[in-house]
C-alpha positions in Angstrom: 41.7 -131.7 -49.7 40.6 -133.5 -46.3 37.1 -134.8 -45.5 35.7 -132.9 -43.0 35.1 -136.0 -40.8 37.1 -138.7 -41.7 41.2 -139.0 -42.3 41.0 -139.2 -46.2 42.2 -137.1 -48.3 41.8 -135.7 -52.0 43.3 -134.2 -55.1 40.6 -131.8 -55.1 37.8 -130.0 -53.7 35.7 -130.8 -55.6 36.7 -134.9 -55.0 36.7 -133.6 -51.5 33.0 -132.4 -51.2 31.3 -135.5 -53.6 32.8 -137.7 -50.9 31.5 -135.2 -48.1 28.1 -135.5 -50.1 27.6 -139.5 -50.6 28.7 -140.1 -46.8 27.1 -137.4 -45.2 31.0 -136.3 -44.0 30.5 -132.6 -43.4 31.7 -131.3 -40.3 28.7 -129.6 -37.6 28.0 -125.8 -38.9 27.4 -123.2 -36.0 25.1 -120.7 -38.1 24.4 -117.3 -36.9 21.0 -116.6 -35.7 20.4 -113.3 -37.7 23.1 -113.6 -41.3 23.7 -116.2 -43.2 27.3 -117.1 -41.7 28.8 -120.3 -40.3 31.4 -121.2 -38.2 32.9 -124.6 -37.5 32.6 -124.2 -33.8 29.9 -122.7 -31.6 32.0 -120.4 -29.5 33.0 -118.9 -32.9 29.3 -118.3 -33.6 28.8 -116.6 -30.3 32.1 -114.4 -30.8 30.7 -113.0 -34.2 26.7 -112.5 -32.6 28.2 -110.6 -29.6 30.4 -108.3 -32.0 27.8 -108.2 -34.6 24.8 -107.9 -32.2 22.8 -110.4 -34.3 21.3 -112.4 -31.6 17.7 -113.1 -32.2 15.2 -111.3 -30.3 13.9 -113.0 -27.0 11.0 -111.5 -25.4 7.6 -110.9 -27.8 5.1 -108.9 -27.1 1.8 -110.7 -26.0 -0.7 -109.3 -28.3 1.7 -108.5 -31.9 4.2 -110.4 -33.9 7.1 -108.5 -32.8 10.3 -109.5 -30.4 12.6 -107.1 -28.6 16.1 -108.4 -27.1 15.4 -107.4 -23.6 12.0 -107.7 -21.3 12.1 -103.8 -20.6 11.9 -103.1 -24.4 9.5 -105.2 -25.2 7.4 -103.9 -21.3 7.7 -100.2 -23.0 6.3 -101.4 -26.4 3.2 -103.2 -24.7 2.9 -100.0 -22.2 3.1 -97.7 -25.4 0.8 -99.6 -27.7 -1.4 -101.3 -24.9 -0.5 -104.6 -26.2 -1.2 -106.2 -22.5 -2.7 -109.1 -23.1 -6.3 -109.4 -20.8 -5.5 -111.0 -17.6 -9.1 -111.3 -15.9 -11.0 -114.6 -16.7 -14.3 -114.7 -17.5 -15.3 -117.7 -14.5 -17.2 -119.9 -17.4 -16.3 -119.3 -21.2 -12.4 -118.6 -22.2 -12.4 -114.9 -22.5 -10.4 -112.4 -20.8 -10.6 -109.1 -20.3 -8.4 -105.9 -18.9 -10.0 -105.2 -15.9 -12.1 -106.6 -13.4 -15.3 -104.3 -14.4 -15.3 -105.5 -17.9 -15.1 -109.1 -16.7 -18.0 -108.3 -14.3 -20.2 -106.6 -17.0 -19.6 -109.6 -19.5 -20.3 -112.1 -16.6 -23.8 -110.1 -15.7 -24.8 -109.7 -19.5 -24.6 -113.4 -20.2 -25.0 -115.2 -16.5 -21.5 -116.6 -16.3 -21.1 -116.2 -12.9 -20.1 -119.8 -11.7 -22.4 -119.4 -8.6 -25.4 -119.2 -10.6 -24.5 -121.7 -14.0 -25.3 -125.2 -14.7 -21.9 -126.7 -16.0 -24.3 -129.6 -17.6 -27.1 -127.7 -19.4 -24.6 -125.0 -20.3 -27.0 -122.2 -19.1 -26.9 -119.5 -16.9 -29.0 -118.0 -14.3 -29.9 -114.6 -12.7 -29.6 -115.8 -9.2 -28.5 -118.5 -7.2 -32.0 -119.3 -6.1 -33.3 -119.8 -9.9 -30.3 -121.7 -10.3 -31.5 -124.2 -7.4 -34.3 -124.3 -8.8 -33.2 -125.4 -12.2 -31.5 -128.1 -10.5 -34.2 -129.4 -8.6 -36.3 -129.5 -11.5 -37.8 -132.5 -13.9 -34.5 -131.7 -16.0 -31.9 -133.1 -13.2 -34.1 -135.0 -10.6 -37.0 -136.7 -13.6 -39.9 -137.0 -12.4 -39.8 -139.5 -9.6 -42.5 -139.3 -6.9 -46.1 -140.8 -8.0 -49.5 -139.5 -7.2 -50.7 -142.6 -4.9 -53.9 -142.4 -6.4 -53.8 -141.1 -10.2 -50.2 -142.2 -10.8 -49.3 -138.6 -12.1 -45.6 -138.1 -12.1 -44.0 -135.0 -9.6 -40.7 -133.3 -9.8 -40.8 -133.9 -6.0 -43.3 -134.4 -3.1 -44.4 -130.3 -2.8 -45.8 -131.6 -6.4 -48.6 -133.3 -4.5 -50.2 -130.5 -3.7 -52.6 -131.1 -6.1 -54.7 -133.2 -3.8 -54.6 -130.5 -1.2 -56.9 -128.5 -3.9 -58.8 -131.4 -4.6 -58.0 -131.3 -8.4 -56.5 -135.2 -8.5 -59.0 -137.1 -11.2 -59.1 -140.2 -9.2 -59.4 -138.4 -5.3 -61.7 -135.4 -6.0 -62.9 -135.6 -3.2 -59.9 -135.2 -1.0 -58.9 -131.3 0.1 -56.6 -129.3 1.9 -59.2 -129.4 5.0 -59.1 -133.4 4.8 -55.7 -134.3 4.5 -54.7 -131.8 7.6 -57.3 -134.0 9.4 -55.7 -137.1 8.7 -52.3 -136.3 9.0 -53.2 -134.3 12.6 -54.9 -137.8 13.6 -51.8 -139.0 13.2 -49.2 -136.3 14.8 -51.2 -135.4 18.1 -48.3 -134.0 19.1 -47.9 -131.9 16.6 -44.7 -132.6 15.3 -45.5 -130.9 11.8 -49.2 -129.8 12.4 -50.3 -126.7 13.8 -53.0 -127.1 16.8 -56.3 -124.9 15.8 -59.6 -124.9 17.6 -61.8 -125.1 14.9 -61.1 -125.9 11.1 -63.2 -123.3 9.3 -66.3 -125.3 7.4 -67.8 -122.8 5.2 -66.5 -122.2 1.6 -64.8 -118.5 1.0 -65.5 -118.7 -3.0 -67.5 -116.7 -4.8 -68.2 -114.2 -1.8 -66.7 -111.3 -3.9 -69.4 -109.3 -5.4 -68.9 -106.1 -7.7 -69.0 -104.0 -4.5 -65.3 -104.6 -4.1 -64.8 -102.2 -6.9 -62.3 -99.6 -6.3 -62.6 -97.9 -9.1 -59.6 -99.2 -11.2 -60.0 -103.0 -10.2 -61.4 -105.2 -7.7 -60.1 -105.1 -4.1 -59.1 -108.0 -1.8 -60.2 -106.2 1.8 -57.6 -108.4 3.1 -54.1 -107.9 1.6 -55.1 -105.1 -0.9 -54.2 -107.1 -4.3 -56.2 -105.9 -7.0 -57.6 -107.7 -10.0 -59.3 -107.2 -12.9 -62.6 -109.4 -12.4 -64.4 -110.8 -10.0 -63.8 -114.0 -10.4 -60.0 -113.5 -10.1 -60.5 -112.0 -6.8 -62.9 -114.8 -5.5 -59.9 -117.4 -7.3 -57.7 -115.6 -5.0 -60.1 -115.7 -1.8 -60.7 -119.4 -2.2 -57.1 -120.0 -2.8 -55.1 -120.5 0.9 -53.5 -117.3 0.8 -55.6 -115.9 4.0 -56.2 -119.4 5.0 -54.8 -120.2 8.7 -51.8 -121.8 8.9 -52.0 -125.3 9.9 -48.3 -126.8 9.8 -45.1 -125.8 10.9 -41.6 -126.6 10.4 -40.4 -129.3 12.8 -36.7 -127.9 13.0 -37.7 -125.7 16.6 -35.2 -123.0 15.6 -36.6 -122.3 12.5 -40.2 -121.6 13.7 -41.7 -121.0 10.0 -45.5 -121.6 9.7 -47.6 -123.0 6.4 -51.0 -122.7 5.4 -50.8 -126.2 3.2 -48.7 -129.3 3.6 -46.9 -128.4 0.1 -46.0 -125.6 1.1 -44.0 -127.4 3.7 -42.8 -129.9 2.0 -41.3 -127.1 -0.8 -39.8 -125.3 2.4 -38.3 -128.8 3.8 -37.0 -129.5 -0.2 -35.1 -126.1 -0.3 -33.2 -127.2 2.7 -33.2 -123.3 3.5 -33.2 -124.3 7.3 -31.2 -127.5 6.9 -33.1 -129.8 8.9 -33.3 -133.0 6.1 -31.7 -133.2 2.6 -34.0 -133.1 -0.3 -34.0 -137.2 -1.3 -35.1 -137.5 2.4 -38.2 -135.3 1.9 -39.1 -137.2 -1.5 -39.0 -140.8 0.7 
């Protein structure tokens, strides 16, 4: 009885087995992929597997654990059972869908469109404009602009509109008219200021009366907006809503006009006319 690896011989199979166990001298075994049979050569194992059709199925279903001997069989199974894996990806999360419509519904519901999503905050927005406003907010830009007078922090230059509304605690003598005149004196060429014949000297506050009641609400006779109280209407009339345009965008191709310096800053910060970058406006 010979060892399967070296040339030693033994008087019994038992002795040969003990020797091969002790020295790991068993010859390589080639197993059938399905049954328990073993063969001395890979060729013999392949012949057995071919004859007995004992090859292990290699083609997997994309959903369940079943395997098949051919891709065609796997395809038939997935068609019959609806076991095709979803292929349409959500633009943000790992979810997949069987069709684009389902993916769109998911992304609409969770605001998972890449063009409307802030990855840093893991937050979606209903439209691109809201995303831009979020990215330009103090969350991402901080409060790096200070009021020269009260040192109040603002996210952007347009936040200094509190000077135009005379609400700065250290400069309540300033207002929209005085700021315009100061800038106009330095901008005689009208790069950003509009040329006006005369700046209105009168205040438009507290000019509405009960006569503006239209039977349902107090109505602005200029724009026909409606308000619940005379006070609200007077606040509206005292705001720049119906004021003369004082500034314009310096981009000749834009032509936008504005009633306040803050509105001009806000327009430039939005980069909508591509005149200047947001960071430049803050400088």
